[in-house]
Biopython code that builds the backbone (N, CA, C, O; Angstrom):
import numpy as np
from Bio.PDB.StructureBuilder import StructureBuilder

atoms = [
    (1, "MET", "N", (21.645, 63.320, 32.159)),
    (1, "MET", "CA", (21.149, 61.949, 32.009)),
    (1, "MET", "C", (20.363, 61.550, 31.011)),
    (1, "MET", "O", (19.467, 62.323, 30.671)),
    (2, "SER", "N", (20.478, 60.547, 30.465)),
    (2, "SER", "CA", (19.572, 60.169, 29.105)),
    (2, "SER", "C", (19.472, 58.974, 29.667)),
    (2, "SER", "O", (20.299, 58.326, 30.308)),
    (3, "GLN", "N", (18.041, 58.678, 29.272)),
    (3, "GLN", "CA", (17.718, 56.998, 29.459)),
    (3, "GLN", "C", (17.893, 56.188, 27.651)),
    (3, "GLN", "O", (18.509, 56.542, 26.646)),
    (4, "ALA", "N", (17.389, 55.514, 27.830)),
    (4, "ALA", "CA", (17.655, 54.338, 26.611)),
    (4, "ALA", "C", (16.415, 54.672, 26.077)),
    (4, "ALA", "O", (15.521, 54.591, 26.919)),
    (5, "PRO", "N", (15.973, 55.091, 24.740)),
    (5, "PRO", "CA", (14.708, 55.524, 24.280)),
    (5, "PRO", "C", (14.025, 54.511, 24.201)),
    (5, "PRO", "O", (14.454, 53.367, 24.053)),
    (6, "GLN", "N", (12.817, 54.877, 24.301)),
    (6, "GLN", "CA", (11.478, 54.015, 24.790)),
    (6, "GLN", "C", (10.918, 53.777, 23.297)),
    (6, "GLN", "O", (10.811, 54.679, 22.466)),
    (7, "THR", "N", (10.515, 52.186, 23.042)),
    (7, "THR", "CA", (9.974, 51.967, 21.862)),
    (7, "THR", "C", (8.436, 52.487, 22.232)),
    (7, "THR", "O", (8.053, 52.088, 23.331)),
    (8, "PRO", "N", (7.563, 53.252, 21.547)),
    (8, "PRO", "CA", (6.396, 53.245, 21.227)),
    (8, "PRO", "C", (5.626, 51.964, 21.640)),
    (8, "PRO", "O", (6.208, 50.899, 21.437)),
    (9, "LEU", "N", (4.555, 51.938, 22.120)),
    (9, "LEU", "CA", (4.190, 50.644, 22.293)),
    (9, "LEU", "C", (3.660, 49.758, 21.241)),
    (9, "LEU", "O", (3.884, 48.551, 21.138)),
    (10, "ASN", "N", (2.747, 50.678, 20.277)),
    (10, "ASN", "CA", (2.544, 50.003, 18.860)),
    (10, "ASN", "C", (3.957, 49.069, 18.190)),
    (10, "ASN", "O", (3.776, 47.953, 17.701)),
    (11, "ASP", "N", (4.996, 49.551, 18.242)),
    (11, "ASP", "CA", (6.211, 49.388, 17.836)),
    (11, "ASP", "C", (6.526, 47.974, 18.503)),
    (11, "ASP", "O", (6.758, 46.914, 17.924)),
    (12, "LEU", "N", (6.476, 48.220, 19.809)),
    (12, "LEU", "CA", (6.938, 47.049, 20.617)),
    (12, "LEU", "C", (5.933, 45.842, 20.590)),
    (12, "LEU", "O", (6.111, 44.690, 20.985)),
    (13, "MET", "N", (5.103, 46.277, 20.159)),
    (13, "MET", "CA", (3.600, 45.207, 20.481)),
    (13, "MET", "C", (3.979, 44.297, 18.536)),
    (13, "MET", "O", (3.569, 43.164, 18.283)),
    (14, "ALA", "N", (4.690, 45.058, 17.632)),
    (14, "ALA", "CA", (5.301, 44.568, 16.427)),
    (14, "ALA", "C", (6.092, 43.791, 16.854)),
    (14, "ALA", "O", (5.774, 42.604, 16.917)),
    (15, "GLU", "N", (7.392, 44.237, 17.285)),
    (15, "GLU", "CA", (8.262, 43.594, 17.853)),
    (15, "GLU", "C", (7.819, 42.355, 18.862)),
    (15, "GLU", "O", (7.964, 41.367, 18.141)),
    (16, "VAL", "N", (7.561, 42.097, 19.580)),
    (16, "VAL", "CA", (6.806, 41.134, 20.099)),
    (16, "VAL", "C", (6.500, 39.929, 19.361)),
    (16, "VAL", "O", (7.073, 38.845, 19.254)),
    (17, "ALA", "N", (5.252, 40.506, 18.799)),
    (17, "ALA", "CA", (4.282, 39.463, 17.632)),
    (17, "ALA", "C", (5.614, 38.924, 17.072)),
    (17, "ALA", "O", (5.831, 37.750, 17.369)),
    (18, "ALA", "N", (6.456, 39.480, 16.397)),
    (18, "ALA", "CA", (7.454, 38.793, 15.439)),
    (18, "ALA", "C", (8.264, 38.049, 16.040)),
    (18, "ALA", "O", (8.862, 37.179, 15.407)),
    (19, "LEU", "N", (8.533, 38.288, 17.857)),
    (19, "LEU", "CA", (9.473, 37.334, 17.913)),
    (19, "LEU", "C", (8.787, 35.955, 18.478)),
    (19, "LEU", "O", (9.413, 34.899, 18.388)),
    (20, "ILE", "N", (7.558, 35.998, 19.029)),
    (20, "ILE", "CA", (6.794, 35.100, 19.139)),
    (20, "ILE", "C", (6.430, 33.848, 18.114)),
    (20, "ILE", "O", (6.408, 32.621, 18.212)),
    (21, "VAL", "N", (6.088, 35.067, 16.818)),
    (21, "VAL", "CA", (5.912, 33.647, 15.914)),
    (21, "VAL", "C", (7.326, 33.170, 15.084)),
    (21, "VAL", "O", (7.294, 32.129, 14.429)),
    (22, "GLU", "N", (8.356, 33.853, 15.138)),
    (22, "GLU", "CA", (9.804, 33.135, 14.939)),
    (22, "GLU", "C", (10.127, 32.279, 15.758)),
    (22, "GLU", "O", (10.449, 31.200, 15.260)),
    (23, "ALA", "N", (10.181, 32.396, 17.390)),
    (23, "ALA", "CA", (10.407, 31.735, 18.459)),
    (23, "ALA", "C", (9.645, 30.371, 18.263)),
    (23, "ALA", "O", (10.319, 29.359, 18.073)),
    (24, "LEU", "N", (8.271, 30.295, 18.301)),
    (24, "LEU", "CA", (7.277, 29.416, 18.271)),
    (24, "LEU", "C", (6.989, 28.540, 17.120)),
    (24, "LEU", "O", (6.515, 27.416, 17.287)),
    (25, "ASN", "N", (7.315, 29.115, 15.735)),
    (25, "ASN", "CA", (7.471, 28.739, 14.140)),
    (25, "ASN", "C", (6.195, 28.422, 14.024)),
    (25, "ASN", "O", (5.846, 27.263, 13.797)),
    (26, "LEU", "N", (5.113, 29.693, 14.205)),
    (26, "LEU", "CA", (3.883, 29.755, 14.005)),
    (26, "LEU", "C", (3.625, 29.559, 12.730)),
    (26, "LEU", "O", (4.550, 29.620, 11.921)),
    (27, "ASP", "N", (2.217, 29.266, 12.289)),
    (27, "ASP", "CA", (1.226, 29.118, 10.599)),
    (27, "ASP", "C", (1.049, 30.673, 10.801)),
    (27, "ASP", "O", (0.273, 31.045, 9.920)),
    (28, "VAL", "N", (1.411, 31.670, 11.534)),
    (28, "VAL", "CA", (0.617, 33.153, 11.096)),
    (28, "VAL", "C", (1.565, 33.733, 11.025)),
    (28, "VAL", "O", (2.691, 33.235, 11.031)),
    (29, "THR", "N", (1.271, 35.030, 10.934)),
    (29, "THR", "CA", (2.171, 36.388, 10.450)),
    (29, "THR", "C", (2.258, 37.058, 11.792)),
    (29, "THR", "O", (1.372, 36.785, 12.602)),
    (30, "PRO", "N", (3.053, 37.764, 12.080)),
    (30, "PRO", "CA", (3.114, 38.801, 13.254)),
    (30, "PRO", "C", (1.908, 39.987, 13.253)),
    (30, "PRO", "O", (1.538, 40.570, 14.272)),
    (31, "GLU", "N", (1.309, 40.251, 11.728)),
    (31, "GLU", "CA", (0.107, 40.983, 11.912)),
    (31, "GLU", "C", (-1.212, 40.619, 12.304)),
    (31, "GLU", "O", (-2.186, 41.336, 12.534)),
    (32, "ASP", "N", (-1.049, 39.105, 12.351)),
    (32, "ASP", "CA", (-2.573, 38.213, 12.469)),
    (32, "ASP", "C", (-2.571, 37.978, 13.999)),
    (32, "ASP", "O", (-3.537, 37.397, 14.491)),
    (33, "ILE", "N", (-1.748, 38.311, 14.632)),
    (33, "ILE", "CA", (-1.859, 38.529, 16.358)),
    (33, "ILE", "C", (-2.564, 39.527, 16.737)),
    (33, "ILE", "O", (-1.851, 40.494, 17.008)),
    (34, "GLN", "N", (-3.506, 39.683, 16.854)),
    (34, "GLN", "CA", (-4.434, 40.772, 17.605)),
    (34, "GLN", "C", (-4.104, 41.585, 18.733)),
    (34, "GLN", "O", (-4.555, 40.923, 19.667)),
    (35, "PRO", "N", (-3.496, 42.810, 19.305)),
    (35, "PRO", "CA", (-3.042, 43.203, 20.523)),
    (35, "PRO", "C", (-3.855, 42.724, 21.958)),
    (35, "PRO", "O", (-3.316, 42.744, 23.064)),
    (36, "ASP", "N", (-5.256, 42.295, 21.703)),
    (36, "ASP", "CA", (-5.876, 42.228, 23.015)),
    (36, "ASP", "C", (-6.424, 40.688, 22.826)),
    (36, "ASP", "O", (-7.246, 40.323, 23.667)),
    (37, "ASP", "N", (-6.002, 39.636, 21.676)),
    (37, "ASP", "CA", (-6.623, 38.383, 21.982)),
    (37, "ASP", "C", (-5.942, 37.571, 22.917)),
    (37, "ASP", "O", (-4.843, 38.061, 23.178)),
    (38, "PRO", "N", (-6.163, 36.551, 23.504)),
    (38, "PRO", "CA", (-5.289, 35.585, 24.217)),
    (38, "PRO", "C", (-4.529, 35.180, 24.103)),
    (38, "PRO", "O", (-4.776, 34.105, 23.556)),
    (39, "LEU", "N", (-3.609, 35.279, 24.251)),
    (39, "LEU", "CA", (-2.160, 34.744, 23.774)),
    (39, "LEU", "C", (-2.546, 33.021, 24.225)),
    (39, "LEU", "O", (-2.581, 32.251, 23.264)),
    (40, "TYR", "N", (-2.768, 32.543, 25.322)),
    (40, "TYR", "CA", (-2.460, 31.133, 25.944)),
    (40, "TYR", "C", (-4.096, 30.794, 25.878)),
    (40, "TYR", "O", (-4.863, 31.640, 26.339)),
    (41, "GLY", "N", (-4.717, 29.366, 25.218)),
    (41, "GLY", "CA", (-5.296, 28.553, 25.121)),
    (41, "GLY", "C", (-6.128, 28.962, 24.330)),
    (41, "GLY", "O", (-5.706, 28.615, 23.227)),
    (42, "GLU", "N", (-7.613, 29.805, 24.134)),
    (42, "GLU", "CA", (-8.363, 30.120, 23.252)),
    (42, "GLU", "C", (-7.395, 31.322, 22.232)),
    (42, "GLU", "O", (-6.207, 31.526, 22.483)),
    (43, "GLY", "N", (-7.868, 31.780, 21.495)),
    (43, "GLY", "CA", (-7.053, 32.959, 20.673)),
    (43, "GLY", "C", (-6.037, 32.225, 20.106)),
    (43, "GLY", "O", (-6.314, 31.147, 19.581)),
    (44, "LEU", "N", (-4.525, 32.768, 20.133)),
    (44, "LEU", "CA", (-3.686, 32.064, 19.533)),
    (44, "LEU", "C", (-3.515, 30.701, 19.919)),
    (44, "LEU", "O", (-2.823, 30.050, 19.136)),
    (45, "GLY", "N", (-4.029, 29.994, 21.075)),
    (45, "GLY", "CA", (-3.625, 28.579, 21.346)),
    (45, "GLY", "C", (-2.483, 28.109, 21.821)),
    (45, "GLY", "O", (-2.305, 26.891, 21.783)),
    (46, "LEU", "N", (-1.622, 28.846, 22.285)),
    (46, "LEU", "CA", (-0.602, 28.501, 22.955)),
    (46, "LEU", "C", (-0.647, 27.834, 24.484)),
    (46, "LEU", "O", (-1.427, 28.229, 25.350)),
    (47, "ASP", "N", (0.170, 26.925, 24.643)),
    (47, "ASP", "CA", (0.129, 26.440, 26.090)),
    (47, "ASP", "C", (1.728, 26.630, 26.725)),
    (47, "ASP", "O", (2.748, 27.147, 26.269)),
    (48, "SER", "N", (1.370, 25.879, 28.122)),
    (48, "SER", "CA", (2.458, 26.250, 28.838)),
    (48, "SER", "C", (3.611, 26.232, 28.285)),
    (48, "SER", "O", (4.177, 27.322, 28.360)),
    (49, "ILE", "N", (4.458, 25.050, 27.510)),
    (49, "ILE", "CA", (5.735, 25.051, 26.727)),
    (49, "ILE", "C", (5.796, 25.989, 25.744)),
    (49, "ILE", "O", (6.902, 26.266, 25.281)),
    (50, "ASP", "N", (5.065, 26.393, 25.440)),
    (50, "ASP", "CA", (4.608, 27.922, 24.487)),
    (50, "ASP", "C", (5.468, 29.120, 25.265)),
    (50, "ASP", "O", (6.496, 29.734, 24.978)),
    (51, "MET", "N", (4.503, 29.152, 26.436)),
    (51, "MET", "CA", (4.577, 30.285, 27.284)),
    (51, "MET", "C", (6.440, 30.506, 27.758)),
    (51, "MET", "O", (6.982, 31.611, 27.795)),
    (52, "LEU", "N", (7.157, 29.162, 28.078)),
    (52, "LEU", "CA", (8.098, 28.948, 28.904)),
    (52, "LEU", "C", (9.142, 29.582, 27.075)),
    (52, "LEU", "O", (9.971, 30.473, 26.890)),
    (53, "GLU", "N", (8.677, 28.843, 26.397)),
    (53, "GLU", "CA", (9.800, 29.615, 24.762)),
    (53, "GLU", "C", (9.708, 31.131, 25.117)),
    (53, "GLU", "O", (10.742, 31.735, 25.404)),
    (54, "ILE", "N", (8.712, 31.652, 25.106)),
    (54, "ILE", "CA", (8.207, 33.010, 24.604)),
    (54, "ILE", "C", (9.397, 33.717, 26.171)),
    (54, "ILE", "O", (10.145, 34.693, 26.228)),
    (55, "SER", "N", (9.121, 32.899, 26.949)),
    (55, "SER", "CA", (9.919, 33.637, 28.067)),
    (55, "SER", "C", (11.768, 33.848, 27.819)),
    (55, "SER", "O", (12.420, 34.889, 27.898)),
    (56, "LEU", "N", (12.132, 32.761, 27.576)),
    (56, "LEU", "CA", (13.382, 32.636, 27.325)),
    (56, "LEU", "C", (13.716, 33.528, 26.204)),
    (56, "LEU", "O", (14.815, 34.060, 26.360)),
    (57, "VAL", "N", (13.069, 33.871, 25.062)),
    (57, "VAL", "CA", (13.356, 34.531, 24.196)),
    (57, "VAL", "C", (13.269, 36.070, 24.514)),
    (57, "VAL", "O", (14.061, 36.909, 24.084)),
    (58, "ILE", "N", (12.285, 36.295, 25.261)),
    (58, "ILE", "CA", (11.942, 37.684, 25.591)),
    (58, "ILE", "C", (13.351, 38.089, 26.727)),
    (58, "ILE", "O", (14.130, 39.028, 26.562)),
    (59, "SER", "N", (13.374, 37.124, 27.824)),
    (59, "SER", "CA", (14.562, 37.022, 28.437)),
    (59, "SER", "C", (15.875, 37.101, 27.915)),
    (59, "SER", "O", (16.786, 36.999, 28.737)),
    (60, "LYS", "N", (16.143, 37.249, 26.822)),
    (60, "LYS", "CA", (17.050, 37.259, 25.771)),
    (60, "LYS", "C", (17.109, 38.834, 25.009)),
    (60, "LYS", "O", (18.042, 39.637, 25.018)),
    (61, "GLN", "N", (16.445, 38.889, 24.689)),
    (61, "GLN", "CA", (16.220, 40.208, 23.861)),
    (61, "GLN", "C", (16.258, 41.727, 24.672)),
    (61, "GLN", "O", (16.821, 42.798, 24.446)),
    (62, "TYR", "N", (15.310, 41.192, 25.781)),
    (62, "TYR", "CA", (14.895, 42.621, 26.840)),
    (62, "TYR", "C", (15.677, 42.492, 27.896)),
    (62, "TYR", "O", (15.414, 43.385, 28.700)),
    (63, "GLY", "N", (16.554, 41.762, 28.280)),
    (63, "GLY", "CA", (17.360, 41.256, 29.508)),
    (63, "GLY", "C", (16.816, 41.567, 30.589)),
    (63, "GLY", "O", (17.289, 42.359, 31.405)),
    (64, "PHE", "N", (15.714, 40.936, 30.695)),
    (64, "PHE", "CA", (15.461, 40.504, 32.166)),
    (64, "PHE", "C", (14.256, 39.262, 32.439)),
    (64, "PHE", "O", (13.443, 38.841, 31.615)),
    (65, "GLN", "N", (14.402, 38.913, 33.618)),
    (65, "GLN", "CA", (13.953, 37.684, 33.915)),
    (65, "GLN", "C", (12.103, 37.271, 33.876)),
    (65, "GLN", "O", (11.481, 37.754, 34.822)),
    (66, "LEU", "N", (11.476, 36.642, 33.110)),
    (66, "LEU", "CA", (9.993, 36.483, 33.610)),
    (66, "LEU", "C", (10.411, 35.296, 34.004)),
    (66, "LEU", "O", (11.007, 34.471, 33.312)),
    (67, "LYS", "N", (9.928, 35.153, 35.743)),
    (67, "LYS", "CA", (9.909, 34.041, 36.422)),
    (67, "LYS", "C", (8.655, 33.187, 36.095)),
    (67, "LYS", "O", (7.776, 33.789, 35.478)),
    (68, "SER", "N", (8.375, 31.614, 36.469)),
    (68, "SER", "CA", (7.428, 30.982, 36.069)),
    (68, "SER", "C", (6.275, 30.939, 37.408)),
    (68, "SER", "O", (5.094, 30.592, 37.415)),
    (69, "ASP", "N", (7.240, 31.489, 38.596)),
    (69, "ASP", "CA", (6.539, 31.435, 39.746)),
    (69, "ASP", "C", (5.835, 32.625, 39.996)),
    (69, "ASP", "O", (5.070, 32.616, 40.961)),
    (70, "ASN", "N", (5.966, 33.942, 39.128)),
    (70, "ASN", "CA", (5.433, 35.044, 39.261)),
    (70, "ASN", "C", (3.659, 34.962, 39.151)),
    (70, "ASN", "O", (3.004, 34.491, 38.221)),
    (71, "GLU", "N", (3.177, 35.560, 40.371)),
    (71, "GLU", "CA", (1.942, 35.509, 40.761)),
    (71, "GLU", "C", (0.932, 36.615, 39.372)),
    (71, "GLU", "O", (-0.278, 36.596, 39.144)),
    (72, "ASN", "N", (1.837, 37.309, 38.818)),
    (72, "ASN", "CA", (0.884, 38.051, 37.511)),
    (72, "ASN", "C", (1.132, 37.483, 36.295)),
    (72, "ASN", "O", (0.759, 38.087, 35.289)),
    (73, "ASN", "N", (1.807, 36.220, 36.180)),
    (73, "ASN", "CA", (1.932, 36.069, 34.791)),
    (73, "ASN", "C", (0.741, 35.870, 34.184)),
    (73, "ASN", "O", (0.820, 36.170, 32.993)),
    (74, "VAL", "N", (-0.691, 35.362, 34.615)),
    (74, "VAL", "CA", (-1.627, 35.156, 34.166)),
    (74, "VAL", "C", (-2.295, 36.461, 33.149)),
    (74, "VAL", "O", (-2.965, 36.369, 32.120)),
    (75, "LYS", "N", (-1.817, 37.669, 33.893)),
    (75, "LYS", "CA", (-2.272, 38.896, 33.405)),
    (75, "LYS", "C", (-1.097, 39.162, 32.632)),
    (75, "LYS", "O", (-1.268, 39.863, 31.635)),
    (76, "ILE", "N", (0.122, 38.732, 32.889)),
    (76, "ILE", "CA", (1.100, 39.674, 32.099)),
    (76, "ILE", "C", (1.207, 38.691, 30.441)),
    (76, "ILE", "O", (1.764, 39.021, 29.394)),
    (77, "PHE", "N", (0.511, 37.555, 30.745)),
    (77, "PHE", "CA", (0.845, 36.748, 29.549)),
    (77, "PHE", "C", (-0.918, 36.560, 29.017)),
    (77, "PHE", "O", (-1.331, 35.499, 28.550)),
    (78, "ALA", "N", (-1.808, 37.809, 29.203)),
    (78, "ALA", "CA", (-3.135, 37.743, 28.657)),
    (78, "ALA", "C", (-3.147, 37.640, 27.428)),
    (78, "ALA", "O", (-3.615, 36.664, 26.843)),
    (79, "SER", "N", (-2.532, 38.829, 26.763)),
    (79, "SER", "CA", (-2.095, 39.063, 25.370)),
    (79, "SER", "C", (-1.326, 39.725, 25.032)),
    (79, "SER", "O", (-0.697, 40.244, 25.954)),
    (80, "LEU", "N", (-0.907, 40.110, 23.641)),
    (80, "LEU", "CA", (0.532, 40.710, 23.304)),
    (80, "LEU", "C", (0.253, 41.894, 23.597)),
    (80, "LEU", "O", (1.305, 42.495, 23.817)),
    (81, "ARG", "N", (-0.998, 42.812, 23.764)),
    (81, "ARG", "CA", (-0.692, 44.124, 24.769)),
    (81, "ARG", "C", (-0.325, 43.928, 26.231)),
    (81, "ARG", "O", (0.626, 44.638, 26.558)),
    (82, "SER", "N", (-0.706, 43.332, 26.986)),
    (82, "SER", "CA", (-0.486, 43.124, 28.317)),
    (82, "SER", "C", (1.061, 42.592, 28.359)),
    (82, "SER", "O", (1.839, 43.085, 29.175)),
    (83, "LEU", "N", (1.421, 41.712, 27.578)),
    (83, "LEU", "CA", (3.180, 41.621, 27.579)),
    (83, "LEU", "C", (3.747, 42.266, 27.338)),
    (83, "LEU", "O", (4.765, 42.575, 27.957)),
    (84, "SER", "N", (3.233, 42.895, 26.052)),
    (84, "SER", "CA", (4.210, 44.373, 25.634)),
    (84, "SER", "C", (4.433, 45.218, 26.379)),
    (84, "SER", "O", (5.565, 45.698, 26.438)),
    (85, "GLU", "N", (3.134, 45.774, 27.396)),
    (85, "GLU", "CA", (3.424, 46.593, 28.424)),
    (85, "GLU", "C", (4.337, 46.220, 29.605)),
    (85, "GLU", "O", (5.103, 46.894, 30.293)),
    (86, "HIS", "N", (4.005, 44.950, 29.605)),
    (86, "HIS", "CA", (5.267, 44.341, 30.954)),
    (86, "HIS", "C", (6.243, 44.853, 30.868)),
    (86, "HIS", "O", (6.823, 45.608, 31.649)),
    (87, "ILE", "N", (6.687, 44.218, 29.223)),
    (87, "ILE", "CA", (8.424, 44.223, 28.800)),
    (87, "ILE", "C", (8.542, 45.931, 29.040)),
    (87, "ILE", "O", (9.329, 46.407, 29.858)),
    (88, "ALA", "N", (7.739, 46.658, 28.295)),
    (88, "ALA", "CA", (8.660, 48.297, 28.017)),
    (88, "ALA", "C", (8.559, 48.613, 29.443)),
    (88, "ALA", "O", (8.950, 49.759, 29.665)),
    (89, "SER", "N", (8.022, 47.748, 30.868)),
    (89, "SER", "CA", (7.839, 48.764, 31.995)),
    (89, "SER", "C", (9.122, 47.792, 32.898)),
    (89, "SER", "O", (9.388, 47.979, 34.085)),
    (90, "GLN", "N", (9.596, 47.059, 32.266)),
    (90, "GLN", "CA", (10.714, 46.025, 32.814)),
    (90, "GLN", "C", (12.253, 46.102, 31.839)),
    (90, "GLN", "O", (13.247, 46.081, 32.565)),
    (91, "ARG", "N", (12.487, 46.168, 30.667)),
    (91, "ARG", "CA", (13.585, 46.192, 29.995)),
    (91, "ARG", "C", (14.676, 46.693, 30.331)),
    (91, "ARG", "O", (14.653, 47.736, 30.985)),
    (92, "THR", "N", (15.615, 46.238, 30.063)),
    (92, "THR", "CA", (16.970, 46.745, 30.682)),
    (92, "THR", "C", (17.918, 47.152, 29.187)),
    (92, "THR", "O", (19.027, 47.683, 29.143)),
    (93, "LYS", "N", (17.248, 46.804, 28.309)),
    (93, "LYS", "CA", (17.671, 46.687, 26.676)),
    (93, "LYS", "C", (17.157, 46.702, 25.834)),
    (93, "LYS", "O", (17.737, 46.594, 24.754)),
]
sb = StructureBuilder()
sb.init_structure("model")
sb.init_model(0)
sb.init_chain("A")
sb.init_seg("    ")
for serial, (resi, resn, name, xyz) in enumerate(atoms, 1):
    if name == "N":
        sb.init_residue(resn, " ", resi, " ")
    sb.init_atom(name, np.array(xyz, "f"), 0.0, 1.0, " ", f" {name:<3s}", serial, name[0])
structure = sb.get_structure()
């Protein structure tokens, strides 16, 4: 039995940062997004509409749903690192 190869977290964070920049048409490079800086509000300055866009892109790319009513969303979307860790634990592709 073989599982799909897991992307090391740093590679996944770079991939997710690129997805965020592309999906939201941000005026920053993926490398500008620091792993532990807040995504929402302060830090990257994203709002709830941006988070919805990110959720849709992640759902398509990694094969699982990010639900708006998930009680852990504040933690999941806290930073690039926490979002990437959540993707790593949930992804189906």
